[in-house]
MARDOMI-488324 format. One line per 10 residues: number of its first residue (from 1); for each residue x, y, z of N, C-alpha, C, CB. Coordinates in steps of 0.001 Angstrom, whole numbers. Glycine has a CB too. Layout:
MARDOMI-488324
NUM = X Y Z X Y Z X Y Z X Y Z  ...
//
This chain:
MARDOMI-488324
1 = -90813 243354 45316 -90239 241806 45449 -91161 241148 44050 -90728 240886 47333  -90635 240263 43657 -91074 239621 42469 -90662 237835 42881 -90155 240402 40959  -92008 237461 42628 -92458 235861 42898 -92989 235148 41630 -93721 235755 44043  -92938 233906 41732 -93472 233215 41054 -94909 231845 41313 -92352 232914 40683  -95749 231608 41186 -96349 230462 41320 -96115 229907 40701 -97273 230311 41381  -96874 227911 41005 -96875 226965 39632 -97195 226491 40270 -95973 226427 38683  -98230 226115 39719 -99443 224821 39603 -99117 224112 38750 -100903 225093 39251  -97789 222764 39046 -97349 222077 37769 -98619 220847 37137 -95750 221247 38209  -98582 220833 36226 -99055 219815 35694 -98286 218808 34485 -100144 220353 35311  -98753 217872 33836 -97729 217206 33037 -98998 218096 32009 -97272 215143 33100
11 = -99877 218064 32161 -100945 218592 30847 -101129 219984 30453 -102395 218244 31124  -101694 220481 31418 -101389 222088 31686 -101314 222947 32853 -102214 222732 31126  -100255 223880 33075 -99502 223800 33893 -99846 225648 34631 -97974 223243 33163  -100202 226155 35446 -100537 226703 35708 -99246 228263 36375 -101400 225842 36214  -99378 229405 35469 -98351 229842 36503 -98626 231184 36376 -96778 229453 36286  -98193 231993 37790 -98879 233246 37907 -96844 234486 38299 -100570 232991 39743  -97262 235273 37833 -96244 236435 38829 -96586 237375 39072 -95100 236930 38472  -96148 238026 40608 -97031 238807 41220 -94819 239655 41568 -98585 237825 42823  -95499 240937 41106 -94748 242073 41797 -94981 242707 43252 -94903 243107 40971  -94852 242753 44491 -95111 243352 45158 -96250 242810 45287 -94898 244409 44989
21 = -97799 243445 45686 -99429 243524 45383 -99403 243524 43346 -100275 245509 46312  -98803 243682 43250 -99520 243312 41287 -99486 242337 40907 -98912 243826 39963  -99830 241839 40646 -100402 240571 39202 -99866 240834 37989 -102136 240564 38728  -98645 240450 37421 -98279 241434 36479 -98491 240059 35384 -96574 242386 36708  -98083 238738 35123 -98167 237786 34178 -99253 237021 35209 -96635 237012 33648  -100053 236626 33976 -100227 234426 34890 -100872 234080 33586 -101833 233839 36907  -100368 232847 33466 -101097 231842 32329 -101578 230542 31824 -100686 231870 31685  -102074 229760 31581 -101770 227922 31536 -100732 228052 30390 -103391 226631 30994  -99714 227212 30846 -98602 226157 29630 -99576 225536 29627 -97005 225202 29942  -99253 225477 28005 -99273 223570 27392 -98897 223596 25682 -101397 222626 27550
31 = -98872 222406 25484 -98266 222339 24108 -100321 222040 23787 -96584 220700 23686  -99644 223072 22036 -101894 222983 21634 -102085 221502 21122 -102748 224360 19749  -101596 221342 20930 -102006 219926 20778 -101955 218795 21666 -101433 219526 19900  -103240 218343 21827 -103672 218118 23163 -103274 216226 22572 -105684 218853 23714  -102877 216006 21615 -102907 214988 21359 -101650 214433 21446 -103469 214895 20411  -100257 215080 22507 -98618 214951 22557 -98998 213526 23854 -97425 216898 23274  -98607 211981 23204 -99214 211191 23929 -97645 210995 24770 -100102 209888 23094  -96231 211832 24367 -95367 211736 25363 -95158 212468 26786 -94484 211880 24779  -95041 212323 28364 -95418 213084 28920 -94251 214058 29092 -96024 212573 29875  -93428 213265 28470 -91470 213889 28934 -91708 214749 27192 -89363 211856 29071
41 = -91606 214756 26771 -92194 216103 25997 -93183 217001 26016 -92413 215931 25079  -93868 217074 26458 -94710 217327 27099 -93573 218298 28307 -95619 215928 27455  -93630 217839 29196 -92675 218294 30323 -91567 219294 30144 -92027 217184 30798  -90976 218198 29004 -89904 219656 28561 -90574 220763 27749 -88528 219205 27488  -91578 221386 27009 -92370 222048 26425 -92320 222529 27367 -93374 221747 25825  -92934 222730 28073 -94091 223289 29465 -92779 224308 30136 -94850 221538 31007  -91146 223174 31132 -90495 223356 31942 -89113 224949 30884 -90008 221544 32514  -89228 224599 28905 -89128 225757 29027 -89875 226572 28683 -88377 226007 28731  -91207 226537 28542 -91484 228026 28945 -91507 228666 30483 -92813 228282 28426  -91371 227483 31511 -91114 228573 32773 -90118 229057 32364 -90891 228136 34272
51 = -89327 228004 31752 -87703 228612 32414 -88113 230381 31685 -85618 227468 31365  -87965 230115 30043 -88398 232105 29427 -89408 233127 30876 -90144 231955 27381  -90073 232576 31767 -90721 233485 32411 -89446 233942 33549 -92210 232846 33010  -88534 232530 34165 -88286 233187 35014 -86882 233510 34254 -88454 232582 36398  -86772 233798 32664 -85939 234865 32242 -86001 236142 31967 -85576 234633 31492  -87367 236355 32243 -88412 237619 31458 -88294 238370 33256 -90737 236889 30584  -89076 237097 33976 -88779 239092 35483 -88113 238467 36796 -91046 240205 36512  -87208 237327 36340 -86153 237530 37924 -86360 237340 38111 -85638 238053 38815  -87125 236341 39094 -87873 236612 40807 -86578 235958 41850 -89816 235372 41135  -87709 237081 43117 -86478 236468 44147 -87327 234864 44138 -86287 237491 46191
61 = -88171 234468 44637 -89127 233373 44440 -89540 232839 43805 -89792 233346 44637  -89857 231483 44242 -90541 230954 43703 -91004 229757 44145 -90167 230980 42824  -92914 230163 44244 -93355 228890 44892 -94738 228142 44382 -93519 229225 46370  -94081 226519 44885 -94714 225832 43688 -95464 224576 44467 -93481 225309 42423  -97315 224183 43653 -97393 223674 44534 -97294 222163 45245 -98055 224118 44553  -96980 221086 45167 -95881 220471 46327 -96281 219424 45364 -96092 220341 48321  -96491 217930 45228 -96673 217216 45085 -96958 215840 45312 -96413 217506 44854  -98672 215109 44923 -97916 214269 46127 -97451 213017 45996 -98680 214084 47206  -95952 212041 47454 -96249 210660 46798 -96522 209529 46635 -95968 210410 46537  -97224 208552 45878 -98399 208108 45633 -97779 207299 44471 -99588 209177 45407
71 = -97706 205867 44820 -97798 205053 43373 -98815 204675 43039 -97140 203956 43193  -98893 205790 41528 -99688 206316 40309 -98668 206311 39064 -100306 207918 40600  -99477 207325 37961 -98510 206980 36936 -98758 208436 37097 -98664 205940 35496  -100063 208784 37384 -100210 210333 37326 -98572 211167 38334 -102118 210731 38298  -99014 210448 39477 -97889 211212 40379 -96615 211482 40101 -97673 210647 41431  -96121 210497 39385 -95243 210720 39018 -94039 210195 37926 -95141 210830 39825  -95335 211018 37061 -95324 212280 36338 -94834 213547 36995 -96600 212522 35923  -95598 214012 37695 -95539 215369 38610 -93996 214732 39011 -96996 215677 40154  -94245 214489 39843 -92378 213943 40143 -91437 214795 39268 -91955 212057 39562  -91087 213822 38756 -90520 213640 37436 -90541 214999 36477 -91334 212469 36758
81 = -91886 216008 36741 -91369 217526 36395 -91565 218356 37339 -91970 218185 35265  -91785 218212 38447 -90778 218669 39574 -89534 218809 39668 -90813 218091 40412  -89068 217153 39224 -87184 217592 39289 -86667 218509 38109 -86058 216031 39089  -87456 218647 37359 -87075 219200 35745 -87193 220487 36218 -88158 218812 34248  -88460 220887 36446 -88142 222147 36915 -87352 223396 38018 -88857 222175 36934  -87469 222333 38851 -86258 222638 40139 -84641 222698 39409 -86270 221049 41511  -84428 221784 38664 -83320 221810 38180 -82926 223556 37205 -83381 220361 37310  -83898 224003 36564 -83813 224908 35809 -84145 225880 36867 -84571 224803 34584  -84808 225821 38026 -84518 226699 39027 -83211 226593 39424 -85324 226558 40067  -82531 226051 40042 -80747 226239 39980 -80151 226472 39561 -80018 225806 39996
91 = -80059 226329 38617 -79595 227253 37303 -79446 228605 37614 -80615 227245 36102  -81383 229292 37663 -80618 230966 38632 -80693 230736 39709 -81324 232565 38628  -80357 230338 40577 -80365 230206 41766 -81541 231338 42697 -78878 230330 42032  -82529 230872 41812 -83356 231278 42652 -84136 230483 44079 -84130 231633 41791  -84056 230854 44942 -84792 230048 46044 -86558 229638 46252 -84421 230857 47210  -87012 228445 46559 -87562 228211 46220 -88498 227236 47301 -87027 228075 45257  -89719 227701 47408 -90541 226608 48703 -91663 225611 48050 -91569 227686 50030  -92129 224973 48466 -92731 224487 48555 -94265 224144 49555 -91978 224126 48380  -95297 223996 48943 -96915 224123 49822 -98085 223665 49389 -97403 225450 50035  -98336 222619 50475 -99432 221231 50091 -100479 222301 49549 -100165 219976 51696
101 = -101674 221865 48522 -102035 222458 48347 -103234 222868 49404 -101999 222227 47349  -102983 222281 50435 -104385 222841 51218 -103969 223789 52474 -105384 221431 51895  -102787 223984 52294 -102199 224667 53564 -101704 226423 52373 -100360 223332 54524  -101955 226466 51537 -101889 228115 50696 -103106 228405 50962 -101593 228310 48894  -104208 227141 50489 -105423 227660 50599 -106211 228473 51470 -105899 226949 50529  -105856 227435 52725 -105788 227790 54274 -105832 229324 54778 -104446 227222 54811  -104496 229251 54688 -103342 230586 54533 -104180 231636 53339 -101399 229897 53732  -105253 231330 53083 -105445 232572 52520 -107069 232784 52173 -104494 232669 51236  -107673 231218 53501 -108814 231856 53854 -110165 231335 52886 -108480 233421 53730  -109771 229835 51595 -110478 229563 51034 -110567 228098 51853 -110223 229833 49682
111 = -110383 227478 52321 -110676 226388 52925 -110064 227403 54552 -109783 224727 52173  -110794 225944 54981 -110637 226725 56877 -111490 226216 57141 -110770 228411 57469  -112677 226685 57906 -114137 226923 58622 -115385 226111 57228 -114437 229202 58918  -114966 226068 55825 -116302 225362 55295 -116724 224363 55027 -116636 225580 54535  -116467 222963 55826 -116733 221926 56317 -116340 221035 55530 -117829 221829 56646  -117143 220090 55225 -116802 219042 54092 -116619 219405 52898 -117679 218134 53910  -117800 220343 52602 -117932 220716 51352 -116720 221319 50604 -118941 221542 51356  -115976 222051 52197 -114908 221981 51315 -113675 221374 50856 -114675 222617 51390  -113501 219790 51152 -112747 219389 50831 -113218 218026 49687 -112077 219307 51976  -114326 218792 48641 -114549 218489 47312 -114206 218715 46311 -115214 218591 47067
121 = -113125 218413 45712 -111872 218805 44347 -112601 220215 43336 -111655 216947 42922  -114402 219813 43416 -114791 220690 42129 -114966 222483 43396 -116910 219800 41029  -115515 222014 44332 -115675 222631 45706 -114192 224187 45631 -115296 220960 47207  -113295 223294 46109 -112292 223805 46460 -111834 224890 44820 -111261 222457 47048  -111605 224450 43751 -110906 224823 42124 -111770 225692 42291 -110903 223814 40569  -113685 225975 42143 -114590 227098 42152 -113928 228344 43273 -116188 226468 42641  -113866 228059 44172 -113733 228394 45506 -112308 229612 44842 -113352 226765 46807  -111709 228815 44272 -109762 229391 44267 -110186 230650 43145 -108053 227764 43302  -111060 230006 42069 -111204 230635 40741 -111674 232333 41386 -112582 229657 39607  -113178 231879 42440 -113808 232819 42618 -112968 234348 43625 -115013 232069 43197
131 = -111505 233264 44029 -110842 234271 45253 -110003 235481 44007 -109323 233107 46646  -108996 234378 42941 -108298 235254 42086 -108879 236778 41873 -108237 234551 40799  -110383 236100 40854 -111471 236483 40560 -111943 238342 41215 -112299 235199 41112  -111834 237985 41950 -112208 239200 43484 -111219 240110 43608 -112229 238487 45188  -110880 239801 43768 -108703 240234 44235 -107776 241130 42939 -107397 238101 44299  -108271 240220 41807 -107663 241114 40954 -108607 241550 39856 -106451 240527 40416  -109977 241146 39850 -110813 241928 38384 -110641 240558 37334 -109732 243771 37531  -109821 239614 37922 -110079 238737 36942 -111345 237697 36162 -109347 238195 37297  -111508 237428 34678 -112699 236431 35112 -112197 234826 33533 -114971 237701 34808  -111423 234254 35691 -111606 233244 35091 -112499 232419 35484 -110708 232763 34975
141 = -112728 231101 34808 -113932 230231 35048 -112927 228613 34716 -115553 230705 33721  -113812 227779 35961 -113679 226709 36445 -115205 225866 35768 -113438 226933 38102  -114307 225146 34734 -115591 224256 34511 -114053 222820 34246 -117102 224926 32656  -115060 221778 35799 -114557 220820 35616 -114139 219536 34123 -115194 220577 36462  -113692 219267 34206 -112982 217762 33326 -112800 218922 31827 -114589 215752 32998  -112313 220282 31812 -112620 221115 30780 -111548 221374 30031 -113167 222227 31165  -111154 221622 29196 -109783 222701 28402 -109668 223623 28416 -109502 222880 27280  -111130 224749 28652 -111140 225855 28291 -111491 225868 30457 -112355 226390 26689  -111284 225374 31321 -110811 225504 32390 -109783 226481 33244 -110554 224646 32344  -109754 227920 33810 -108886 228636 33806 -107781 227558 35743 -109797 230609 33764
151 = -108778 227157 36090 -108468 225999 37335 -107239 226092 37776 -108591 224479 36959  -105946 225520 36228 -104559 225775 37037 -103460 226780 37008 -103888 224836 36863  -104424 227763 36577 -104010 229024 36503 -104545 230229 37818 -104504 229382 35067  -105232 229467 38405 -105915 229815 39678 -105097 229826 40584 -106921 229039 40082  -104755 228633 40431 -104318 228234 41212 -102947 228479 41629 -104603 227358 41050  -101767 228880 40470 -100791 229472 40316 -100520 230819 41014 -100744 229501 39177  -101417 231127 40747 -102393 232371 41382 -101916 232333 42799 -104247 232117 41301  -103568 232008 43342 -102905 231899 44713 -101815 230929 45321 -103853 231727 45470  -101350 230144 44505 -99639 230041 45549 -98713 230903 45971 -98618 229375 44999  -98599 231830 44395 -97849 232972 44756 -98843 234033 46140 -97584 233862 43088
161 = -99637 234453 45826 -100184 235324 47161 -100328 234911 48363 -101348 235769 47064  -100325 233142 48407 -99928 232488 49708 -98192 232861 50252 -100151 230724 49404  -97811 232975 49364 -95892 232695 49542 -95518 234245 49844 -94794 231996 47686  -96452 235646 49321 -95494 236635 49827 -96675 237212 50119 -94310 237396 48954  -97364 236703 51352 -98240 237026 51852 -97916 237760 53573 -99024 235840 51641  -96349 237888 53730 -95635 239022 54132 -95168 240099 53581 -94867 238747 54520  -95769 239979 52527 -95440 240629 51560 -95698 242090 51225 -95809 239999 50813  -97102 241404 50541 -98236 241845 50883 -98885 243497 51383 -98329 241000 51733
//
């Protein structure tokens, strides 16, 4: 079974592909020019790259971290991006499933009984990077507020792992 995990973001999106137990692809997808102010152009670029991954791997299912529905510009952009990605997924007739961030992390044992510390974004991001590094022998890093951080790609790997729990 081949599945894709997506951690959508309008600047840098994490994308991971698993075939059964094997992680066969993982990457951050973003426009190299960090100065692109138009989020629509960034979304279009990221969506086209995701479509290329779908074409290349012909997934059986796609798992996506759900976007919060709150009234601010960042969340609104994520919802627009989510709609754009869903239109691509629909073209390829691939089943998909959404997971809340806490839902997929809890399923993998990344959060759960870790107390209030696990509610802090920085702690959860580092725990996710540590999880995927240990599980797949990777060397991803987390650096708060840094373009060099691999937290989005680590999240996408976690999302696809959660989605495929029954298949591992």
